[in-house]
C-alpha positions as CSV (number, residue, x, y, z in Angstrom):
1,M,198.4,83.6,53.5
2,D,194.6,83.1,53.9
3,M,192.6,86.2,52.9
4,G,189.3,87.5,54.1
5,K,186.9,89.5,52.0
6,I,185.4,93.0,51.9
7,I,181.7,93.6,51.6
8,V,180.7,97.2,50.8
9,A,177.3,97.6,52.1
10,G,174.6,100.3,51.8
11,I,172.6,100.5,55.1
12,G,170.0,102.8,53.6
13,P,168.9,106.3,54.5
14,G,168.7,105.9,58.2
15,S,165.9,103.7,59.6
16,Q,166.3,99.9,60.5
17,E,163.3,99.0,58.3
18,D,165.0,100.4,55.3
19,I,168.1,98.1,55.6
20,T,167.9,95.1,53.2
21,P,168.0,91.5,54.5
22,A,171.2,90.9,52.6
23,V,172.9,93.8,54.4
24,L,171.6,92.6,57.8
25,D,173.0,89.2,57.2
26,A,176.4,90.7,56.2
27,V,176.4,92.8,59.4
28,R,175.5,89.8,61.5
29,E,178.3,87.7,60.1
30,A,181.1,90.3,60.0
31,D,184.3,89.9,61.9
32,A,185.0,93.6,61.5
33,I,182.8,96.6,60.5
34,V,184.4,99.8,59.3
35,G,182.4,103.0,58.9
36,Y,181.7,106.6,59.7
37,K,180.8,106.8,63.4
38,Y,177.4,108.3,62.9
39,Y,176.1,105.3,61.1
40,F,176.8,102.7,63.6
41,Q,173.7,103.7,65.6
42,F,171.5,102.2,62.8
43,I,173.2,98.7,62.8
44,E,174.3,98.3,66.4
45,P,171.5,95.8,67.4
46,F,172.7,93.5,64.7
47,V,176.4,93.4,65.3
48,K,177.5,90.0,66.8
49,E,179.5,89.8,69.9
50,G,183.2,90.1,69.4
51,C,183.0,92.0,66.2
52,E,185.6,94.7,65.8
53,C,183.9,98.1,65.1
54,I,186.2,100.8,63.7
55,D,184.5,104.2,63.4
56,T,186.0,107.4,62.2
57,G,184.9,110.8,61.6
58,M,184.0,112.6,58.3
59,K,186.4,113.0,55.5
60,K,188.3,109.8,56.5
61,E,187.2,107.8,53.6
62,R,190.7,106.8,52.5
63,E,191.7,105.9,56.1
64,R,188.6,103.6,56.4
65,A,189.3,102.0,53.2
66,L,192.9,101.2,54.1
67,Q,191.8,99.8,57.4
68,A,189.3,97.5,55.7
69,F,192.0,96.1,53.5
70,E,194.5,95.6,56.4
71,L,191.7,93.7,58.3
72,A,190.7,91.6,55.4
73,E,194.4,90.7,54.8
74,Q,194.3,89.2,58.4
75,D,191.6,86.7,57.1
76,K,188.7,88.6,58.5
77,N,185.3,89.1,56.8
78,V,185.1,93.0,56.8
79,V,181.8,95.0,56.1
80,V,182.4,98.6,55.1
81,I,179.2,100.6,55.7
82,S,177.9,103.5,53.7
83,S,174.6,105.4,54.1
84,G,172.1,105.0,51.3
85,D,173.5,103.0,48.6
86,A,177.3,102.3,48.9
87,G,177.9,102.8,45.2
88,L,176.3,106.3,45.1
89,Y,178.5,109.0,46.6
90,G,179.6,106.0,49.0
91,M,182.6,103.9,49.8
92,A,182.3,101.3,47.0
93,P,184.2,103.2,44.3
94,L,187.0,104.0,46.7
95,I,187.3,100.3,47.8
96,Y,187.6,99.2,44.2
97,E,190.1,101.9,43.4
98,M,192.3,101.0,46.5
99,K,192.2,97.3,45.4
100,Q,193.8,98.4,42.1
101,E,196.4,100.6,44.0
102,R,197.4,97.9,46.2
103,H,197.3,95.1,43.6
104,S,195.3,93.1,46.2
105,D,193.8,89.7,45.8
106,I,191.1,90.5,48.4
107,E,187.6,89.7,47.1
108,I,185.1,92.6,47.1
109,Y,181.4,92.4,47.1
110,T,178.9,95.2,47.0
111,L,175.5,95.1,48.6
112,P,172.9,97.7,47.4
113,G,171.0,99.8,49.7
114,I,168.0,102.2,49.4
115,S,169.5,105.6,48.5
116,A,168.4,108.8,50.2
117,F,166.8,110.1,47.0
118,Q,164.7,107.0,46.7
119,K,163.6,107.2,50.3
120,A,162.9,111.0,49.8
121,A,161.0,110.3,46.6
122,S,158.7,107.7,48.4
123,L,158.0,110.2,51.0
124,L,157.1,112.9,48.5
125,G,154.9,110.8,46.5
126,A,156.0,109.7,43.0
127,P,158.3,112.4,41.8
128,I,160.8,110.0,39.9
129,G,158.5,108.4,37.5
130,H,160.6,109.5,34.5
131,D,164.3,109.9,33.7
132,V,166.3,111.1,36.7
133,C,169.6,112.8,37.2
134,L,171.5,112.9,40.4
135,I,173.9,115.8,41.1
136,S,176.0,116.5,44.3
137,L,176.8,120.1,45.0
138,S,179.8,119.1,46.9
139,D,182.9,120.6,45.3
140,L,185.4,118.8,47.6
141,M,186.4,116.4,44.8
142,T,184.6,118.0,41.8
143,P,185.5,121.5,40.5
144,W,182.4,123.8,40.6
145,E,182.8,124.4,36.8
146,V,182.1,120.8,36.1
147,I,179.2,120.8,38.6
148,E,177.7,123.9,36.9
149,R,177.8,122.3,33.5
150,R,176.0,119.2,34.9
151,I,173.4,121.4,36.5
152,K,172.8,123.3,33.2
153,A,172.5,120.0,31.3
154,A,170.1,118.5,33.8
155,A,167.9,121.6,33.6
156,M,168.0,121.8,29.8
157,G,167.4,118.0,29.4
158,D,164.2,118.3,31.5
159,F,165.4,115.6,33.9
160,V,163.8,115.1,37.3
161,T,166.8,116.1,39.4
162,A,167.8,115.0,42.8
163,I,170.3,117.2,44.6
164,Y,172.7,115.6,47.2
165,N,174.9,117.7,49.6
166,P,173.0,120.9,48.8
167,K,174.7,122.8,51.6
168,S,177.3,122.9,54.3
169,H,178.8,125.4,56.6
170,G,181.3,126.5,54.0
171,R,179.0,126.1,51.0
172,Y,176.2,128.6,51.2
173,W,175.8,129.9,47.6
174,Q,175.9,126.9,45.4
175,L,172.2,126.1,45.9
176,Y,171.2,129.7,45.0
177,R,173.2,129.3,41.8
178,L,171.5,126.1,40.9
179,Q,168.0,127.6,41.5
180,E,169.0,130.5,39.2
181,L,170.2,128.1,36.5
182,F,167.0,126.0,36.7
183,L,164.7,128.9,36.5
184,K,166.3,129.8,33.1
185,E,165.0,126.5,31.8
186,R,162.0,125.6,33.9
187,S,158.8,127.3,34.9
188,K,158.6,128.9,38.4
189,E,155.7,126.6,39.1
190,T,157.9,123.4,38.6
191,P,157.3,121.3,41.7
192,V,160.2,121.0,44.2
193,G,160.2,118.6,47.2
194,Y,162.8,118.2,49.9
195,V,163.3,116.0,52.8
196,R,165.5,116.5,55.8
197,Q,166.8,113.4,57.6
198,A,164.8,111.0,55.5
199,G,163.7,107.9,57.4
200,R,165.0,109.2,60.8
201,E,163.2,110.6,63.8
202,E,164.0,114.1,62.8
203,Q,162.5,113.7,59.4
204,E,160.9,116.8,57.7
205,I,159.0,116.7,54.4
206,K,158.2,119.9,52.3
207,V,156.6,120.5,48.9
208,T,157.0,123.9,47.1
209,T,157.8,125.4,43.7
210,L,161.0,126.3,42.0
211,G,160.2,129.8,42.2
212,A,159.1,129.9,45.9
213,F,161.9,127.5,47.0
214,D,164.1,129.0,49.8
215,P,167.6,127.6,49.9
216,E,167.9,128.8,53.5
217,D,165.3,126.2,54.4
218,V,167.8,123.2,53.8
219,D,171.0,121.9,55.3
220,M,173.5,119.1,54.6
221,F,171.0,116.3,55.7
222,T,168.5,117.4,53.1
223,V,167.8,115.8,49.7
224,I,166.0,117.9,47.1
225,L,163.9,116.7,44.2
226,I,163.1,119.1,41.3
227,G,160.4,117.9,39.0
228,N,160.5,118.0,35.2
229,S,158.1,119.9,33.0
230,Q,155.4,117.3,33.3
231,S,155.6,117.0,37.2
232,Y,152.6,118.3,39.3
233,V,151.4,118.4,42.8
234,A,148.1,116.6,43.8
235,D,146.9,116.2,47.4
236,G,150.3,117.5,48.6
237,K,152.2,114.9,46.8
238,M,154.6,115.3,43.9
239,I,153.8,113.2,40.8
240,T,155.9,112.7,37.7
241,P,154.0,110.8,35.0
242,R,155.8,107.9,33.3
243,G,155.2,109.5,30.0
244,Y,155.1,113.1,28.4
245,Y,151.9,114.7,27.5
246,R,149.7,112.7,29.7
247,K,146.2,112.4,28.5
248,Q,144.1,113.9,31.4
249,A,141.2,116.0,30.0
250,D,139.7,116.5,33.5
251,D,142.7,118.8,34.7
252,G,143.4,120.4,31.4
253,N,146.8,118.7,30.9
254,K,146.0,117.7,27.3
255,I,148.4,116.9,24.5
256,G,148.0,120.1,22.7
257,Q,148.3,122.2,25.8
258,N,151.5,120.5,26.8
259,I,153.0,121.0,23.3
260,M,151.9,124.7,23.4
261,I,153.6,125.1,26.8
262,E,156.9,123.7,25.5
263,S,156.7,125.9,22.4
264,F,156.2,129.0,24.6
265,R,159.1,128.1,26.8
266,T,161.3,127.6,23.6
267,I,160.2,131.1,22.4
268,A,160.7,132.8,25.7
269,K,164.4,131.4,25.8
270,E,165.1,133.0,22.3
271,L,163.7,136.4,23.1
272,K,166.3,139.2,22.9
273,K,165.5,140.6,26.4
274,D,162.9,140.3,29.2
275,Y,159.8,142.3,29.0
276,P,157.0,143.4,31.3
277,L,154.6,140.3,31.8
278,G,151.6,141.7,29.7
279,H,153.7,142.6,26.7
280,K,155.7,139.3,27.0
281,W,152.4,137.3,27.0
282,A,151.1,139.1,24.0
283,L,154.5,138.6,22.2
284,L,154.7,135.0,23.0
285,H,151.3,134.5,21.5
286,A,152.2,136.6,18.4
287,I,155.4,134.6,17.7
288,H,153.8,131.2,18.4
289,T,151.2,132.0,15.9
290,T,153.4,133.3,13.2
291,A,156.9,131.7,13.9
292,D,158.1,135.2,13.2
293,F,160.7,136.6,15.6
294,E,160.3,140.0,13.9
295,M,157.3,140.3,16.2
296,E,159.7,141.3,18.9
297,D,160.5,144.4,16.9
298,I,157.0,145.3,15.6
299,L,154.6,144.4,18.3
300,Y,153.6,147.5,20.3
301,T,151.6,147.5,23.4
302,D,150.6,150.4,25.7
303,T,152.1,150.1,29.1
304,G,149.8,147.8,31.0
305,A,147.4,147.3,28.0
306,V,147.0,143.5,28.4
307,E,146.7,143.7,32.2
308,S,144.1,146.5,32.2
309,L,142.0,144.7,29.4
310,Y,142.0,141.5,31.4
311,D,140.9,143.3,34.5
312,K,137.9,144.6,32.6
313,V,137.0,141.2,31.4
314,K,137.3,139.9,35.0
315,D,135.2,142.6,36.6
316,G,132.6,142.3,33.8
317,S,132.9,145.7,32.3
318,L,134.2,144.1,29.0
319,K,131.6,141.9,27.8
320,T,132.0,142.0,23.9
321,I,134.9,141.7,21.4
322,V,134.0,143.1,17.9
323,S,136.2,142.1,14.9
324,D,136.5,143.4,11.3
325,V,136.2,139.9,9.7
326,T,134.7,136.5,10.8
327,M,138.2,134.9,10.6
328,V,139.2,136.8,13.8
329,T,136.2,135.7,15.8
330,S,136.7,132.1,14.5
331,G,140.3,132.2,16.1
332,I,139.2,133.4,19.4
333,R,139.0,130.4,21.8
334,K,135.3,129.5,22.4
335,G,136.3,127.9,25.8
336,A,137.8,131.1,27.0
337,L,134.8,133.3,25.8
338,Q,132.4,130.9,27.6
339,R,134.5,130.7,30.7
340,L,134.7,134.5,31.1
341,G,131.2,135.4,29.7
342,V,132.5,137.4,26.7
343,E,130.8,137.5,23.4
344,A,132.8,137.8,20.1
345,K,130.9,139.4,17.2
346,C,131.5,140.2,13.5
347,Y,128.9,142.3,11.7
348,L,130.3,141.6,8.3
349,S,127.5,139.1,7.5
350,D,124.8,141.4,9.0
351,P,122.3,142.0,6.2
352,R,122.3,145.6,7.1
353,V,126.0,145.9,6.0
354,A,125.6,145.4,2.3
355,E,122.8,148.0,2.1
356,M,124.8,150.6,4.2
357,A,127.9,150.0,2.1
358,T,126.0,150.5,-1.2
359,T,124.1,153.5,-0.1
360,Q,127.0,155.3,1.7
361,G,129.7,154.2,-0.7
362,I,132.0,152.6,1.9
363,T,133.5,149.3,2.3
364,R,131.6,146.4,3.9
365,T,134.0,146.3,6.8
366,Q,133.6,150.0,7.4
367,A,129.9,149.6,7.4
368,G,130.3,146.6,10.0
369,I,132.2,148.9,12.3
370,R,129.6,151.7,12.0
371,L,126.8,149.2,13.0
372,A,129.0,147.7,15.7
373,V,129.6,151.2,17.3
374,E,125.9,151.8,17.4
375,E,125.4,148.7,19.5
376,H,128.7,148.2,21.3
377,P,130.5,151.6,21.5
378,D,132.6,150.2,24.4
379,A,133.7,146.9,23.1
380,L,137.2,145.7,22.6
381,Y,137.8,146.2,18.9
382,A,140.1,143.7,17.0
383,F,141.3,144.2,13.5
384,G,143.2,141.6,11.4
385,N,142.3,142.3,7.9
386,A,140.8,145.7,6.8
387,P,142.7,149.0,7.4
388,T,139.6,150.9,6.3
389,A,137.6,149.5,9.1
390,L,140.3,150.5,11.7
391,M,140.4,154.0,10.1
392,E,136.5,154.1,10.4
393,L,136.8,153.4,14.0
394,C,139.4,156.1,14.6
395,D,137.0,158.6,12.9
396,L,134.1,157.5,15.1
397,I,136.2,157.8,18.3
398,R,137.2,161.4,17.3
399,K,133.4,162.2,16.8
400,G,132.6,160.9,20.2
401,K,130.5,158.0,18.9
402,A,132.8,155.2,20.1
403,H,134.6,154.6,23.4
404,P,136.4,151.4,22.9
405,A,137.5,149.4,26.0
406,G,140.7,148.6,23.8
407,I,142.0,148.3,20.3
408,I,143.9,145.5,18.7
409,A,145.3,146.9,15.5
410,A,146.7,144.2,13.2
411,P,145.3,144.8,9.7
412,V,147.6,143.4,7.0
413,G,148.4,144.6,3.4
414,F,149.9,147.3,1.4
415,V,147.3,150.1,1.1
416,H,146.7,152.4,4.0
417,V,147.9,149.7,6.5
418,R,150.7,151.7,8.1
419,E,148.5,154.9,8.1
420,S,145.6,153.2,9.9
421,K,147.9,152.1,12.7
422,Y,149.5,155.6,12.9
423,M,145.9,157.0,13.3
424,V,145.4,154.7,16.5
425,K,148.3,155.7,18.5
426,P,147.2,159.3,19.4
427,F,144.3,157.8,21.6
428,K,146.3,157.8,24.7
429,E,143.4,156.8,27.0
430,I,142.5,153.7,25.1
431,P,144.7,150.4,25.8
432,K,146.2,149.4,22.4
433,I,148.0,146.5,21.0
434,I,149.5,147.2,17.5
435,V,151.4,145.0,15.0
436,E,153.3,147.9,13.4
437,G,154.1,148.2,9.6
438,R,152.5,145.9,6.8
439,K,152.4,142.8,8.8
440,G,149.3,141.5,10.6
441,G,146.4,139.2,9.9
442,S,143.3,137.6,11.3
443,N,145.2,135.0,13.0
444,L,147.4,137.6,14.9
445,A,144.4,139.6,16.0
446,A,142.7,136.4,17.3
447,T,145.7,135.2,19.2
448,L,146.2,138.8,20.8
449,C,142.6,138.4,21.9
450,N,143.4,135.1,23.5
451,A,146.4,136.6,25.3
452,I,144.2,139.1,26.9
453,L,141.5,136.3,27.9
454,T,144.2,134.1,29.3
455,F,146.4,136.6,31.1
456,D,145.9,134.9,34.4
457,D,148.1,132.0,33.0
458,A,150.9,134.3,32.0
459,E,153.0,134.2,35.2
460,Q,153.1,130.4,35.2
461,L,153.7,130.4,31.5
462,K,150.9,127.9,30.9
463,P,149.0,128.8,27.7
464,G,146.3,126.7,26.1
465,R,144.0,125.7,28.8
466,D,141.0,126.5,26.6
467,L,142.2,124.5,23.6
């Protein structure tokens, strides 16, 4: 008995201009076309007279496959149509499976089509420039437990992720769960684009962020694209660079900053619990600088300390940072100081210090703080080395000679270190950040200053703009 053939053809996302020439030729030559009834409107002008068109409703895939084989066994050239690409959530796998089930000799050919995620990507800009993962949220044939594992893997793997079948009348919560899972691994500012009815008259295109994305704004005809950690939006278009850590100094996306961003995200995932944003921002800086997760137990901040100190910088009332040693001022980012109009000073090398220390029988760092208070009584004072300098400031505060905008207390060592930090805490009206116990250091004091100066980057978890 003569046999026909089956061509499984992807007709694209829904516009005639997106149908490939090979698929159009197959449709024109077909003796019979089998497909979901909604899709026939897109190929109707190309169907030859006398061609048998068999359309069925949704969820009738096996029936369509069976009809295709029965027609091909009558020596007919049969085209089975799928939207997008026939091999992607389409009819091609089912046709090949049925060939094995029937032990059929019918020849099968697959013609690729432009998939919905590719069409959506082209409309959104260039969001799939790097590794891409496709996930369907339909649990009709895949258990939700499996889908959730795949979502977690895609989020952790930093894949650009396309979401098919995001919602239906019966599936309303799955997309919310996906958003929740992605937010555990990605920044709230991660670009998200979605296209409804891509390539059709009803087409709608939207770009937002992972944090602002509203699952209620999509339906079953929507394809969603979630960017990776390098994706960004420019002129309303999503762009994912071909490589990581792109070298673009003009927009601040430098290699060092991107490495720092990834480091902060790693640290944030390993914290024991969530914290208020100001404390968390200071804590991330402290751990990043020291690689010491004990900071989670010993870093103390007054409620709202980081926030209030940043507000003072922004409104111009905090113009000076004074440190006990020069290594602290060296570690405060010069770009941030210049951008915000803040000066960082250390009096240790002032020629007056040595004379004062000798004549008054005090340490040079104490002398430096006495001089600083005379000229800048309302500065932010940052200590990373000398407990005697911190104790000196406390004494001057009690005498009414100093009124610091804030205090960063991170002296390090074994003598008077703990006591100096205890002495700071009673000043309730002064915002304080304290590294409790013996630990501390100039690098810690400096990074805590940087945390204050860059607090406006905290919500986006984007450190390092002034590197």
